[in-house]
N, C-alpha and C positions, 0 to 999 in steps of 0.2 A: 358361679365365677371367682372364681380358687385360682385363678389364671389374669383374672378382669385387668384395668389398668384404674389405679385409684381416680379419685377426683378430689377436688381442690373442694368444691361447696354440693353442699346435700341434694340441692334442685339451683337451677338456673332460677334468674329474675327475670324471665320475663316469660315462664311460665304460667303462672297465674292468669297472666293475663289473655291465655290462648283460649279461644270457643270452644267447648267439647263435640261442636261439628266440623271443629278442620283437620280431625283425627280421625282412622279408620275406630269400626268399633273390633277389640278384644276378643278374637273368636274361644271360646270358654276361659271363665272368668275365675276357675276356683284355684289356679295358680299366684294368681293376683290376689286376689283374696288372701291364702293364707301365707303371703310378702307382708299383708299388709300387717295384720293380725303379729308376722312374729314383730316386724317394726312398731308397730304400740306398744309391743313389752318392754321392749328397748328402751324406748324413746319415755315411755313412764318413772324407769330405775334407772336406768344411771344414763343414759345420752339425752338432753335439752337439749345437745343442739340440734337436735333431729325432730323435735316436736312439732315447731311449723308444719316442716312440709312435710312429715307424716299427715301432720290433724286434715292436708288440705287435699291430701292421695286420700287419704280414707272416705274423704266425703263420695268418691269414685265408684264406690267398691261396688256398686249395683250394673254401672253398665262405662265399663273400665276400657281405655282405651288403649291401640301402641302404644302412642303419645304418656300414659299414664306408667304404663306398664317400662318405658326404657327408665319416665323416670322413676321408676322405683328401685331400678336398676343401680342410679348416679349415688339411689340411697347409702345402697351398698358398697359401693365401688369406693362411698368418702367414708366408710365407718373402717373400710380397708384401712384405706389409709393416714386413721387416724384411732387405729384401735390402740395406739401408747397412750390414749388422753386418759386424762387421770380424773375422778372426782377430791376434790380436796376438801374433806371435812376442819378445816380450820382446826382449836386444840390453842388459840389464844386465851387471856385470860380474861380478857372484855369480851362476855358473851350479851353483845345486844345484837338484835333483831333488826335488820337494815332490808331494802326490796329498791328493784327497779321495775318499772311497768311501762308499756309504750305500746303503739295502735297504726295500724294503717289504714289508709282510710279510702272508704271503697276498695279493698284491691279483689274483695272477687268477681270480674268480670260479668259473670253472670244475672247476681241480682245485688250488686252493688253494696252486699254488706263488707263490712270488715270486720281482720284479724284483732285480739288481743293476744301479746305475750305480759307474763310477767319472774319473777326472780324473785326470791326470798333467802335470801343468809343471813347464819345465823352463829355467832363469833367467827367467822369470817370465811366459814365453810359457807357451800351449795348444798342446804339444806330441800328445799323445795319451786316446783314450775312447777308453769299452766301455759297451752296457745291452745286457743277455739274461735269459733267466729262468733261475732258475736247474733243477738237473735233481732237486732232493729238494725233499718238504714239509716247514717248520719247523715244530717244536713251540708256537715264542717266537719275538718279534720280536727276540732278543738271536741264537738260533740263529742266521735270517736275516741278521742283520748279519755274526755268526760268519765262518758263507759266501760274505756276498757279501768281507769283508775278508780273505780267501785265495785269492777269485782274482782279488782286486789284484793281491795280491802275489806270485802267477803270472806278471804281466804288467810287474810291476816287477822278475823275475827275468831278466827278456828287457830287458828296455830297458836291466837294472845292467850287461850285456854288451857293447848297442847299446853307449851310448855309449863304455865301454870303448874299445868296435872303434874310436870316433873317434876317438879317443887326449887323450877327457876328463877327468880324476881326482874319481870324488863326493867328499863330504864325507857321512863318515858318522859318526850315523843318519840317517835318511831319514825325515822328517818322514811319517806315515802320519793324516790329519785323518779322524777317528771318532765321530760324533753320540751313540755308545748308550757309558751310560759301565757298562753291565754287562757287552756286547761286551769291551769293553777290559779291562772286571776279570778277565775268561775265560780272555782269553789274557796275562794276567799269573800267572795261577793257577798253583801247580806241582804242584797233583793234581787229579788231574778230579772233578765234584762228581757229585752222581747226578742231578741236570739234564743233563748234558754229555756225561754219559759213552757214552752211544750216537750220541754225532756221528762219525764213521765218521776213520779215523787217515787220512785224506789231507791234512783240514782243518787236524791240528794240528805242519805245521810253520810254522805265525807263531808257534807261542813258540821256535822254535828261532831264528829272524831275530829276535825281539827280543830272544832270552836272547845270540846273538853280537852284538846291537848295532851290526846293519844296517839297523833304520828302528827307529825310535821313535815309536808309538801314541799321540797325541794328543788331548782330548775337543777340539770342535769343536761349539756350536750348535745344533743344529736350523737356527736361522732364518738362520746365515749360508750353512750348509753348505749 
Protein backbone atom coordinates (compact mmCIF):
# COMPACT_ATOMS: atom_id res chain seq x y z
CA UNK A 1 0.00 0.00 0.00
CA UNK A 2 3.03 2.28 -0.11
CA UNK A 3 2.02 3.81 -3.43
CA UNK A 4 -1.74 3.81 -2.83
CA UNK A 5 -4.01 6.82 -3.20
CA UNK A 6 -5.11 8.45 0.05
CA UNK A 7 -8.67 8.49 1.38
CA UNK A 8 -10.48 11.33 3.12
CA UNK A 9 -12.48 8.96 5.36
CA UNK A 10 -11.54 5.72 7.15
CA UNK A 11 -14.83 4.04 6.14
CA UNK A 12 -17.64 4.85 3.73
CA UNK A 13 -20.93 5.57 5.49
CA UNK A 14 -22.87 2.89 3.63
CA UNK A 15 -20.53 0.04 4.54
CA UNK A 16 -22.27 -0.88 7.79
CA UNK A 17 -25.57 -1.21 5.92
CA UNK A 18 -24.17 -3.91 3.64
CA UNK A 19 -25.14 -7.48 4.45
CA UNK A 20 -22.39 -10.08 4.67
CA UNK A 21 -23.94 -12.23 1.95
CA UNK A 22 -23.76 -9.34 -0.52
CA UNK A 23 -20.01 -9.89 -1.00
CA UNK A 24 -17.78 -12.85 -1.89
CA UNK A 25 -15.86 -14.63 0.84
CA UNK A 26 -12.19 -13.75 1.12
CA UNK A 27 -9.92 -16.67 0.27
CA UNK A 28 -7.57 -17.16 3.22
CA UNK A 29 -8.33 -14.73 5.99
CA UNK A 30 -4.94 -14.75 7.73
CA UNK A 31 -3.74 -11.56 6.05
CA UNK A 32 -7.03 -9.82 6.94
CA UNK A 33 -6.73 -10.92 10.57
CA UNK A 34 -3.13 -9.69 10.71
CA UNK A 35 -4.14 -6.31 9.29
CA UNK A 36 -7.03 -5.89 11.73
CA UNK A 37 -4.71 -6.72 14.63
CA UNK A 38 -2.32 -3.99 13.52
CA UNK A 39 -5.16 -1.47 13.10
CA UNK A 40 -6.48 -2.30 16.57
CA UNK A 41 -3.09 -1.56 18.06
CA UNK A 42 -2.97 1.80 16.29
CA UNK A 43 -6.55 2.79 17.21
CA UNK A 44 -6.08 1.94 20.89
CA UNK A 45 -2.80 3.81 21.27
CA UNK A 46 -2.76 6.90 19.06
CA UNK A 47 -5.59 7.10 16.51
CA UNK A 48 -9.11 7.31 18.01
CA UNK A 49 -10.39 8.55 14.64
CA UNK A 50 -10.22 5.00 13.24
CA UNK A 51 -11.78 3.48 16.37
CA UNK A 52 -15.28 2.78 15.02
CA UNK A 53 -13.98 1.61 11.62
CA UNK A 54 -11.63 -0.88 13.25
CA UNK A 55 -14.31 -1.96 15.70
CA UNK A 56 -16.69 -2.80 12.86
CA UNK A 57 -14.07 -4.59 10.77
CA UNK A 58 -12.81 -6.73 13.64
CA UNK A 59 -16.27 -8.26 14.06
CA UNK A 60 -15.77 -10.01 10.73
CA UNK A 61 -12.38 -11.65 11.25
CA UNK A 62 -13.82 -15.17 11.33
CA UNK A 63 -15.42 -14.97 7.86
CA UNK A 64 -14.10 -11.87 6.07
CA UNK A 65 -15.35 -10.90 2.63
CA UNK A 66 -13.73 -9.03 -0.24
CA UNK A 67 -15.74 -5.96 0.79
CA UNK A 68 -14.23 -6.18 4.30
CA UNK A 69 -10.75 -6.46 2.82
CA UNK A 70 -11.26 -3.43 0.59
CA UNK A 71 -12.58 -1.39 3.50
CA UNK A 72 -9.65 -2.42 5.70
CA UNK A 73 -7.30 -1.17 2.97
CA UNK A 74 -9.29 2.07 2.91
CA UNK A 75 -8.31 2.58 6.56
CA UNK A 76 -4.66 2.24 5.50
CA UNK A 77 -5.22 4.78 2.73
CA UNK A 78 -6.79 7.13 5.29
CA UNK A 79 -3.85 6.68 7.68
CA UNK A 80 -1.42 7.46 4.87
CA UNK A 81 -3.26 10.70 4.09
CA UNK A 82 -3.40 11.74 7.76
CA UNK A 83 0.04 10.62 8.91
CA UNK A 84 0.74 14.15 10.16
CA UNK A 85 -2.22 14.12 12.59
CA UNK A 86 -1.18 14.36 16.21
CA UNK A 87 -2.66 13.92 19.68
CA UNK A 88 -2.60 17.19 21.61
CA UNK A 89 -2.05 16.57 25.31
CA UNK A 90 -3.13 20.03 26.45
CA UNK A 91 -0.76 21.80 28.77
CA UNK A 92 -3.19 24.37 30.08
CA UNK A 93 -3.47 25.29 33.74
CA UNK A 94 -7.12 24.22 33.99
CA UNK A 95 -6.88 20.46 34.60
CA UNK A 96 -10.55 19.66 34.17
CA UNK A 97 -11.99 16.39 32.91
CA UNK A 98 -14.56 16.65 30.12
CA UNK A 99 -16.20 13.99 28.00
CA UNK A 100 -18.30 13.57 24.85
CA UNK A 101 -20.51 10.53 24.28
CA UNK A 102 -22.58 9.50 21.27
CA UNK A 103 -24.31 6.49 19.75
CA UNK A 104 -25.85 5.41 16.51
CA UNK A 105 -29.18 3.60 16.60
CA UNK A 106 -29.50 0.10 15.14
CA UNK A 107 -26.35 0.62 13.12
CA UNK A 108 -25.70 -3.12 12.79
CA UNK A 109 -27.77 -4.29 9.83
CA UNK A 110 -27.59 -7.98 10.82
CA UNK A 111 -28.76 -7.79 14.46
CA UNK A 112 -29.83 -4.11 14.78
CA UNK A 113 -27.57 -3.43 17.73
CA UNK A 114 -26.21 0.08 18.25
CA UNK A 115 -22.66 1.37 18.64
CA UNK A 116 -21.28 3.41 21.55
CA UNK A 117 -18.54 6.00 21.17
CA UNK A 118 -16.95 8.34 23.73
CA UNK A 119 -13.86 10.47 24.29
CA UNK A 120 -12.37 12.07 27.42
CA UNK A 121 -10.31 15.26 27.54
CA UNK A 122 -8.15 16.27 30.50
CA UNK A 123 -6.67 19.75 30.56
CA UNK A 124 -7.75 20.19 26.95
CA UNK A 125 -5.94 17.06 25.71
CA UNK A 126 -7.46 13.78 24.57
CA UNK A 127 -6.57 11.04 27.07
CA UNK A 128 -9.13 8.26 26.69
CA UNK A 129 -11.57 6.99 24.05
CA UNK A 130 -13.66 3.95 23.20
CA UNK A 131 -15.89 2.59 20.44
CA UNK A 132 -17.80 -0.68 20.76
CA UNK A 133 -21.01 -2.46 19.90
CA UNK A 134 -23.71 -2.45 22.57
CA UNK A 135 -24.69 -5.81 24.05
CA UNK A 136 -28.46 -5.36 23.70
CA UNK A 137 -30.91 -4.13 21.07
CA UNK A 138 -32.29 -0.63 21.73
CA UNK A 139 -35.89 0.19 20.89
CA UNK A 140 -35.24 3.88 20.23
CA UNK A 141 -32.43 6.35 19.64
CA UNK A 142 -33.00 7.69 23.16
CA UNK A 143 -32.43 4.25 24.64
CA UNK A 144 -29.29 3.74 22.54
CA UNK A 145 -27.92 7.08 23.75
CA UNK A 146 -28.85 6.28 27.36
CA UNK A 147 -26.98 2.97 27.24
CA UNK A 148 -23.99 4.70 25.64
CA UNK A 149 -24.07 7.30 28.41
CA UNK A 150 -24.02 4.58 31.06
CA UNK A 151 -21.04 2.85 29.44
CA UNK A 152 -19.24 6.19 29.23
CA UNK A 153 -19.84 6.94 32.92
CA UNK A 154 -18.41 3.56 33.90
CA UNK A 155 -15.18 4.62 32.21
CA UNK A 156 -15.50 7.99 33.95
CA UNK A 157 -15.56 6.34 37.37
CA UNK A 158 -12.30 4.55 36.57
CA UNK A 159 -10.71 7.78 35.32
CA UNK A 160 -11.72 9.59 38.52
CA UNK A 161 -9.85 7.01 40.59
CA UNK A 162 -6.82 7.18 38.28
CA UNK A 163 -6.63 10.98 38.46
CA UNK A 164 -6.98 10.84 42.25
CA UNK A 165 -4.12 8.32 42.49
CA UNK A 166 -1.98 10.72 40.44
CA UNK A 167 -2.53 13.39 43.06
CA UNK A 168 -4.85 15.61 41.03
CA UNK A 169 -8.21 16.92 42.23
CA UNK A 170 -11.13 17.14 39.83
CA UNK A 171 -13.71 19.88 40.02
CA UNK A 172 -17.26 18.58 40.25
CA UNK A 173 -19.57 18.24 38.48
CA UNK A 174 -17.75 16.81 35.47
CA UNK A 175 -19.35 17.99 32.21
CA UNK A 176 -20.67 15.17 30.01
CA UNK A 177 -21.67 16.30 26.50
CA UNK A 178 -24.66 14.51 24.96
CA UNK A 179 -26.51 15.33 21.72
CA UNK A 180 -29.85 13.67 22.49
CA UNK A 181 -32.15 15.89 24.55
CA UNK A 182 -34.59 13.06 25.29
CA UNK A 183 -31.71 11.11 26.83
CA UNK A 184 -30.79 14.11 29.01
CA UNK A 185 -34.42 14.44 30.12
CA UNK A 186 -34.55 10.72 30.93
CA UNK A 187 -31.42 11.01 33.07
CA UNK A 188 -32.91 13.97 34.96
CA UNK A 189 -36.38 12.47 35.47
CA UNK A 190 -37.37 11.39 38.97
CA UNK A 191 -39.67 8.64 37.81
CA UNK A 192 -39.54 5.93 35.17
CA UNK A 193 -41.84 6.35 32.20
CA UNK A 194 -43.75 3.62 30.40
CA UNK A 195 -41.30 3.75 27.51
CA UNK A 196 -38.19 3.37 29.67
CA UNK A 197 -39.21 1.07 32.53
CA UNK A 198 -37.84 -1.97 30.70
CA UNK A 199 -34.28 -0.57 30.71
CA UNK A 200 -32.04 -2.69 32.88
CA UNK A 201 -31.24 -1.32 36.35
CA UNK A 202 -27.50 -1.45 35.63
CA UNK A 203 -27.93 1.63 33.43
CA UNK A 204 -29.84 3.63 36.06
CA UNK A 205 -26.76 4.62 38.05
CA UNK A 206 -26.61 7.59 35.68
CA UNK A 207 -29.27 9.27 37.80
CA UNK A 208 -27.28 8.64 40.97
CA UNK A 209 -24.14 10.30 39.59
CA UNK A 210 -26.17 13.29 38.40
CA UNK A 211 -28.10 13.59 41.67
CA UNK A 212 -24.90 13.46 43.73
CA UNK A 213 -23.34 16.27 41.68
CA UNK A 214 -20.57 14.10 40.22
CA UNK A 215 -21.57 14.69 36.60
CA UNK A 216 -23.49 17.37 34.74
CA UNK A 217 -25.04 16.17 31.48
CA UNK A 218 -24.99 19.02 28.98
CA UNK A 219 -26.57 19.23 25.54
CA UNK A 220 -24.10 19.37 22.67
CA UNK A 221 -25.52 19.84 19.13
CA UNK A 222 -24.92 16.92 16.79
CA UNK A 223 -22.83 19.05 14.42
CA UNK A 224 -20.40 19.92 17.19
CA UNK A 225 -20.43 16.36 18.51
